[in-house]
Each structure stands twice: as C-alpha cells, then as structure tokens.
C-alpha positions as CSV (number, residue, x, y, z in Angstrom):
1,M,-42.7,19.2,-31.3
2,A,-40.4,16.3,-30.7
3,N,-37.3,16.8,-28.6
4,T,-34.4,16.4,-30.9
5,T,-31.7,17.3,-28.4
6,N,-28.5,15.2,-29.0
7,T,-27.7,13.6,-25.7
8,D,-24.1,13.0,-26.9
9,T,-23.4,16.7,-26.4
10,F,-24.3,16.6,-22.7
11,A,-21.6,17.1,-20.1
12,P,-20.7,14.0,-18.1
13,F,-23.4,13.3,-15.5
14,F,-20.9,12.6,-12.8
15,S,-17.1,13.1,-12.6
16,L,-14.2,13.6,-10.2
17,Q,-11.5,16.2,-10.4
18,K,-8.9,13.7,-9.0
19,P,-8.7,10.2,-7.5
20,L,-10.2,9.8,-4.1
21,H,-7.1,8.1,-2.7
22,T,-3.5,7.4,-3.6
23,L,-2.3,4.2,-5.2
24,P,0.2,1.7,-3.8
25,D,3.7,2.2,-5.1
26,F,6.0,-0.7,-6.0
27,S,6.0,-3.3,-3.2
28,Q,3.6,-1.4,-0.9
29,V,0.5,-2.6,1.0
30,R,-2.3,-0.6,2.7
31,S,-1.7,0.2,6.3
32,A,-5.3,-1.1,6.9
33,N,-3.5,-4.4,7.3
34,L,-2.3,-3.2,10.7
35,A,-5.8,-2.7,12.1
36,Y,-6.0,-4.3,15.6
37,F,-2.2,-4.8,15.6
38,P,-1.6,-2.7,18.8
39,Q,-4.3,-4.6,20.7
40,L,-3.1,-8.1,19.7
41,V,0.6,-7.3,20.4
42,T,-0.3,-5.8,23.8
43,S,-2.4,-8.8,24.7
44,L,0.6,-11.0,23.9
45,G,2.9,-8.9,26.2
46,G,4.7,-6.9,23.5
47,D,5.4,-3.3,22.8
48,Y,3.7,-2.5,19.5
49,Q,5.3,0.9,19.0
50,A,8.8,-0.4,19.5
51,L,8.1,-3.2,17.1
52,L,6.8,-0.8,14.4
53,E,9.7,1.6,14.8
54,Q,12.2,-1.3,14.5
55,H,10.9,-1.8,11.0
56,G,10.6,1.9,10.0
57,I,6.8,2.0,10.2
58,A,5.3,5.1,11.8
59,P,2.7,4.1,14.5
60,R,0.4,6.9,13.2
61,L,-0.2,5.0,10.0
62,I,-2.4,2.5,11.9
63,E,-5.0,5.3,12.2
64,D,-4.7,6.1,8.5
65,A,-6.1,3.1,6.6
66,N,-5.4,4.6,3.2
67,S,-1.7,5.1,3.7
68,F,0.8,2.5,2.5
69,I,3.8,0.7,4.1
70,D,6.7,-1.1,2.6
71,C,5.9,-4.8,2.0
72,Q,9.2,-6.1,3.1
73,S,9.0,-4.2,6.4
74,Y,5.4,-5.5,6.9
75,V,6.5,-9.1,6.2
76,N,9.5,-8.8,8.6
77,L,7.4,-7.2,11.3
78,Y,4.9,-10.1,11.3
79,E,7.6,-12.8,11.3
80,Q,9.3,-11.0,14.3
81,C,6.0,-10.9,16.2
82,A,5.4,-14.6,15.6
83,R,8.9,-15.4,17.0
84,E,9.2,-13.0,19.9
85,L,5.6,-13.1,21.1
86,K,5.6,-16.9,20.7
87,D,2.5,-16.9,18.5
88,P,3.1,-19.2,15.4
89,L,-0.3,-18.2,14.0
90,F,0.1,-14.5,14.6
91,G,-1.1,-13.4,11.1
92,L,-4.2,-15.7,11.4
93,H,-5.0,-14.4,14.8
94,L,-4.7,-10.8,13.6
95,A,-7.0,-11.4,10.7
96,Q,-9.6,-12.8,13.1
97,H,-10.1,-9.2,14.3
98,Q,-10.3,-7.7,10.8
99,Q,-12.9,-7.4,8.1
100,A,-12.9,-8.1,4.4
101,D,-13.0,-4.4,3.9
102,T,-9.4,-4.3,5.0
103,Y,-8.9,-4.7,1.2
104,G,-10.6,-1.4,0.5
105,T,-13.0,-0.3,-2.2
106,V,-12.5,-3.5,-4.2
107,V,-14.6,-5.4,-1.7
108,A,-17.5,-3.0,-2.1
109,L,-17.3,-3.6,-5.8
110,C,-17.3,-7.4,-5.4
111,R,-20.4,-7.2,-3.2
112,A,-22.2,-5.1,-5.9
113,A,-21.3,-7.6,-8.7
114,S,-24.1,-9.7,-10.3
115,T,-22.4,-13.1,-10.1
116,V,-19.6,-14.7,-8.0
117,R,-17.5,-15.1,-11.2
118,E,-17.8,-11.4,-11.9
119,A,-17.0,-10.5,-8.3
120,L,-13.8,-12.7,-8.3
121,T,-12.7,-11.2,-11.7
122,C,-12.9,-7.7,-10.0
123,L,-11.1,-8.9,-7.0
124,I,-8.2,-10.3,-9.1
125,D,-8.1,-7.2,-11.3
126,F,-8.3,-4.5,-8.7
127,I,-6.6,-5.7,-5.5
128,P,-3.2,-4.7,-6.9
129,V,-4.7,-1.2,-7.7
130,V,-6.1,-0.3,-4.3
131,H,-4.5,-2.6,-1.7
132,S,-1.1,-3.9,-2.6
133,S,1.0,-3.9,-5.8
134,E,2.5,-7.2,-4.5
135,S,-0.9,-9.1,-4.7
136,V,-1.2,-11.6,-7.5
137,L,-4.5,-13.5,-7.5
138,E,-5.6,-16.1,-10.0
139,L,-8.8,-18.1,-10.6
140,V,-8.1,-21.7,-11.6
141,P,-11.4,-23.2,-12.7
142,G,-11.9,-27.0,-12.7
143,S,-14.7,-29.3,-13.8
144,L,-15.8,-29.9,-10.2
145,T,-13.6,-27.8,-8.0
146,S,-12.1,-24.4,-8.7
147,E,-9.3,-22.6,-6.8
148,L,-8.6,-19.0,-5.9
149,R,-4.8,-18.9,-5.7
150,W,-2.5,-16.1,-4.6
151,M,1.1,-15.2,-4.3
152,A,3.4,-12.2,-3.7
153,R,4.9,-10.7,-6.8
154,S,8.3,-10.4,-5.3
155,G,8.5,-13.9,-3.7
156,F,9.6,-12.9,-0.2
157,S,11.8,-15.5,1.3
158,S,9.7,-15.8,4.5
159,N,6.2,-14.4,4.6
160,T,4.3,-17.1,6.5
161,Q,2.4,-14.7,8.8
162,A,1.5,-12.3,6.1
163,N,0.2,-15.2,4.1
164,Y,-1.9,-16.5,7.0
165,Q,-3.4,-13.0,7.3
166,G,-4.1,-12.9,3.6
167,L,-5.6,-16.3,3.6
168,L,-8.3,-15.5,6.3
169,L,-9.0,-12.1,4.7
170,N,-9.5,-13.9,1.3
171,L,-11.9,-16.3,3.0
172,K,-13.8,-13.5,4.6
173,T,-14.0,-11.7,1.2
174,L,-15.4,-14.9,-0.4
175,R,-18.0,-15.2,2.4
176,E,-19.0,-11.6,1.9
177,I,-19.6,-12.3,-1.8
178,G,-21.3,-15.7,-1.4
179,D,-23.1,-15.3,1.9
180,T,-24.4,-18.7,3.0
181,S,-23.9,-20.2,-0.4
182,F,-20.1,-20.2,-0.1
183,Q,-18.8,-23.5,1.4
184,P,-15.0,-23.9,0.8
185,E,-13.9,-27.5,0.3
186,Y,-10.3,-26.9,1.5
187,V,-7.6,-24.4,2.0
188,C,-3.9,-25.0,1.0
189,I,-0.8,-23.4,2.5
190,P,2.8,-24.0,1.5
191,G,5.5,-24.9,4.0
192,S,5.0,-26.9,7.2
193,L,2.8,-26.6,10.2
194,P,3.2,-28.6,13.5
195,P,0.3,-31.1,13.8
196,E,-0.8,-29.6,17.2
197,L,-1.6,-26.3,15.3
198,V,-3.6,-27.8,12.5
199,E,-6.7,-28.3,14.7
200,E,-6.7,-24.6,15.8
201,F,-6.1,-23.5,12.2
202,E,-9.0,-25.4,10.9
203,A,-11.3,-24.2,13.7
204,I,-10.5,-20.6,12.7
205,I,-10.9,-21.1,8.9
206,E,-13.9,-23.5,9.3
207,C,-12.8,-25.9,6.6
208,P,-10.2,-28.6,6.0
209,L,-6.5,-27.5,5.8
210,R,-4.0,-29.0,3.4
211,V,-0.4,-28.3,4.5
212,G,2.8,-28.4,2.4
213,T,1.1,-28.2,-1.0
214,G,3.5,-25.6,-2.4
215,I,0.7,-23.1,-3.2
216,S,-1.7,-20.9,-1.3
217,C,-5.3,-21.3,-2.4
218,I,-8.9,-21.8,-1.4
219,G,-10.8,-24.6,-3.1
220,F,-14.6,-24.5,-3.7
221,P,-17.3,-26.1,-5.9
222,T,-17.1,-24.8,-9.5
223,N,-20.8,-24.4,-9.8
224,W,-20.6,-21.7,-7.1
225,L,-19.0,-19.3,-9.7
226,D,-22.3,-18.9,-11.5
227,Q,-24.3,-18.2,-8.3
228,P,-25.9,-14.7,-8.1
229,V,-24.5,-12.3,-5.5
230,L,-27.3,-11.5,-3.1
231,S,-26.1,-8.0,-2.5
232,A,-25.8,-7.2,-6.2
233,N,-26.3,-3.5,-7.0
234,S,-25.9,-2.6,-10.7
235,P,-25.7,1.2,-10.3
236,L,-23.1,0.9,-7.5
237,Y,-21.2,-1.7,-9.5
238,Q,-21.0,0.5,-12.6
239,L,-19.9,3.5,-10.5
240,L,-17.2,1.7,-8.6
241,Y,-16.0,-0.3,-11.6
242,G,-15.6,2.8,-13.7
243,Y,-13.7,4.5,-11.0
244,L,-11.3,1.6,-10.3
245,F,-10.8,1.0,-14.1
246,R,-9.7,4.6,-14.5
247,L,-7.5,4.3,-11.4
248,K,-5.8,1.2,-12.9
249,G,-4.9,3.1,-16.0
250,L,-3.3,6.1,-14.2
251,P,0.5,6.5,-14.6
252,R,2.3,5.8,-11.4
253,Q,4.7,8.4,-10.1
254,T,8.3,7.2,-10.1
255,I,10.2,7.1,-6.8
256,L,12.3,10.1,-7.9
257,E,9.1,12.1,-8.6
258,R,7.7,11.2,-5.2
259,V,10.9,12.2,-3.4
260,N,11.0,15.4,-5.4
261,V,7.5,16.3,-4.3
262,F,8.3,15.6,-0.6
263,V,11.5,17.7,-0.6
264,A,10.0,20.6,-2.6
265,R,7.0,20.8,-0.2
266,G,9.0,20.6,3.0
267,L,12.1,22.5,2.1
268,S,11.8,25.2,4.7
269,T,9.2,23.8,7.1
270,A,9.8,20.0,7.6
271,D,12.3,17.5,8.7
272,L,14.1,16.6,5.5
273,S,16.0,13.6,6.8
274,M,15.9,10.5,4.6
275,E,14.2,8.7,7.5
276,S,11.4,11.2,7.5
277,C,11.0,10.9,3.7
278,A,11.0,7.1,3.9
279,K,8.2,7.2,6.5
280,H,6.2,9.6,4.5
281,L,6.5,7.3,1.4
282,G,5.7,4.1,3.4
283,M,9.0,2.4,3.1
284,S,12.2,1.8,5.1
285,P,15.2,4.1,4.7
286,R,17.1,1.2,3.2
287,S,14.5,0.6,0.6
288,L,14.4,4.3,-0.3
289,Q,18.2,4.4,-0.6
290,L,18.3,1.3,-2.9
291,R,15.5,2.5,-5.1
292,L,17.1,5.9,-5.6
293,Q,20.5,4.2,-6.3
294,A,18.7,2.2,-9.0
295,V,17.9,5.5,-10.9
296,G,21.4,6.9,-10.3
297,K,20.5,9.3,-7.5
298,S,21.1,9.7,-3.8
299,Y,18.7,11.3,-1.3
300,S,21.3,14.0,-0.4
301,E,21.6,14.9,-4.1
302,V,17.9,15.4,-4.4
303,V,17.8,17.7,-1.4
304,E,20.8,19.7,-2.5
305,Y,19.3,20.2,-6.0
306,H,16.1,21.6,-4.5
307,R,18.0,23.8,-2.1
308,L,20.1,25.2,-4.9
309,E,17.2,25.9,-7.1
310,R,15.3,27.6,-4.3
311,A,18.4,29.6,-3.2
312,K,19.0,30.8,-6.8
313,C,15.3,31.9,-7.1
314,I,15.4,33.8,-3.8
315,L,18.7,35.5,-4.5
316,R,17.5,36.6,-8.0
317,N,14.2,38.0,-6.8
318,D,14.5,39.0,-3.2
319,T,16.7,41.4,-1.3
320,C,16.5,39.6,2.0
321,P,19.9,39.0,3.8
322,V,21.8,35.8,3.0
323,A,21.2,34.6,6.6
324,A,17.5,34.7,6.0
325,V,17.9,32.7,2.8
326,A,19.8,30.1,4.8
327,D,17.0,30.0,7.3
328,Q,14.4,29.5,4.6
329,L,16.3,26.5,3.3
330,G,16.6,24.8,6.6
331,Y,20.3,25.6,7.4
332,S,21.1,26.1,11.0
333,E,24.2,28.2,10.2
334,R,24.8,30.8,7.4
335,T,28.4,29.5,6.9
336,S,27.1,26.0,6.1
337,F,24.8,27.5,3.4
338,G,27.6,29.7,2.0
339,R,29.9,26.7,1.6
340,A,27.2,24.6,0.0
341,F,26.2,27.3,-2.4
342,K,29.8,27.9,-3.5
343,R,30.2,24.1,-4.0
344,W,27.2,24.1,-6.3
345,T,27.8,27.3,-8.3
346,G,31.5,28.2,-7.8
347,M,30.3,31.6,-6.3
348,S,29.3,32.8,-2.9
349,P,25.6,33.8,-2.5
350,Q,26.6,37.5,-2.5
351,Q,28.6,37.0,-5.8
352,Y,25.7,35.2,-7.4
353,R,23.2,37.9,-6.4
354,R,25.5,40.7,-7.9
355,A,25.9,38.7,-11.1
356,Q,22.1,38.6,-11.6
357,Q,21.7,42.4,-11.2
C-alpha cells in the first residue's frame, strides 16, 4: 500500500525556542570589535583599562564577544587612542590582529553562499542585525568595476579610526568569500592622510589607496560578482539564512523596556546606579540619560516605580517587618524607605499595610 501520509502535517524538523544571541540596540556595535585592544594599547605604552573606563566601557566586555557597546563611546575611544598613543593608523593596526569573523554569524553565512553576489547581499542585509545597527553597506555595480560602499547611519563627526578598522575587516571578509579570486582594484577613504602614511596603509591593505574621495569603498572587477564561492554549503546557507531572516524580523525592545528589565531583576541584589545600568546595556550614562529623556522618563523615576510596586506587593502579602522590606528594596536605612513610600502613596508603610487588611 502506498504511503499517503501528508508531510504538511509534520512538526518542524528543526526549531529554536529563542534566539541564540541578543541583537544590537540603536547605535550599538558588537564588543568583538575590541578583540586584541588590550595587547595593542599595551604595546603602545597605554593603559587599556583606564581608556575603556573613561568612555564608560566595562573591560569585561572584551571577553564577551556577543555583548554590545555604545557606538559613540567606541568611536571616541579609538580617536583618543590614535591621538594619545601617537598612532594615526590605530584602527587599521587593530584590525590587522582581527579576523573577518569579528562580524559574527553573517560571515559564516557569506562563506556558505553559492555566489559572491549572493554573499554580498547577505552581508549588506544582515550586518545591521548581528553586528551593529549603525552599519550601512551598499553594493554599487558598474559595467567594469563595482564598489562595496559603507557609512555609519548616524554620521559621527569624527570616526576615522573606526572607519579604518571597518575597512580592513571588510577587505578580510571579501577575501574570505572570494579566496584567491578576489583582487581589489582600489580602496577609497574620505578625509586626508599624510603622504608618509600612504605607503604603510597600502602595504597593509595590499592594494592602491585613494584618499579624499568623500566615500568609503572597496572597488573590484564586476565579473567577480558572479564567481562561485569555493566554500559554498547549501544546507548551512539555508539554516543560517533562515535564522538571520527571522532575527531581522524580531521586534526590538525599547530603551525603557530594557531598563525596566534590568531594574526589576536587580532590585534587591544588584547595584542599581545609572552607571551600572548603562554598562549593562552597552552605552554611556549620558547616552542612557538622553534616551530616557526622549521618552519622557528619568532613570530615578524608573527605579522608584519598581521599588514602589515591589514594596506594595510585599506589604500586601507578607508580614515581615518594614525594616526587612527596606532591605529587600536596597535601602540602607528604614527611614529613607519610609519617606520615599510616603512620597509615593501619601501613607507610611504601616498605614498602607493596615489599609490593605
């Protein structure tokens, strides 16, 4: 007898209960960009921990490649390193010690694509999803020469070093995709570069450099786009593409939602300072303050709201002393809690408890 089972009724062959990693928030970049940062800064005579802390970046994030940091802090950090460590090619030198996989899962997807054109389409579509929400890439095809161009969505006033790092990482990614078939014709950078640095720059990127063009791009022969990718892997491509496509469609948590989660989870056990929250979210305290102001909130208001709701819940459902409630909410003194509670509700904690009975 023929098997008439309807395969449409089968459960999915493979699925995930949740994403495997978090997504970059507005104006964030993966902390993988800081790989080898301590070693390079130390070799130049600098104190990498002090530099990171000046820009509100927790040194521990270097070990957590899938965390995110504030883009403005990252840009400012690199510019300061170039100035103070007297290394005008700091970003380029850092990228020399990094791999294309700094960009994350999207590079594995590109390596699995069938053609270079398909790989570049994936790079353009998914770098903002997994690496940085600031990344804007564009393929500009021409009859003989095509260009991969990039820019930062926010248009930072000075991001020379971050751009140098991105340039070399982009080149490394294209070389991963194209193997020996990839031969760039030129690289363009905006701004100026002292003539004595051009030779070193070209030695690192292994192709001609065009300075002051107003754009950042890599030029290559157009016929390269239709070359097959030697590492093509159709099953892996389908798996990664499906995952990243779903990831791209996920709703992003608002800044207020993310702060609420941090405060609610750490109300009685963690440091609830704005500085601690900002580090957890991968941004500077100033950025956090401004983004909360944009939605009509302050950090202290969010903390007070959660403390009030937790206090009311405890007072309604528990008979523990008020001093213990204050301890659970992170107050060092019972009187401070009592004053705050009365300011919130117009009643003392004892009066509120009696009113609920």
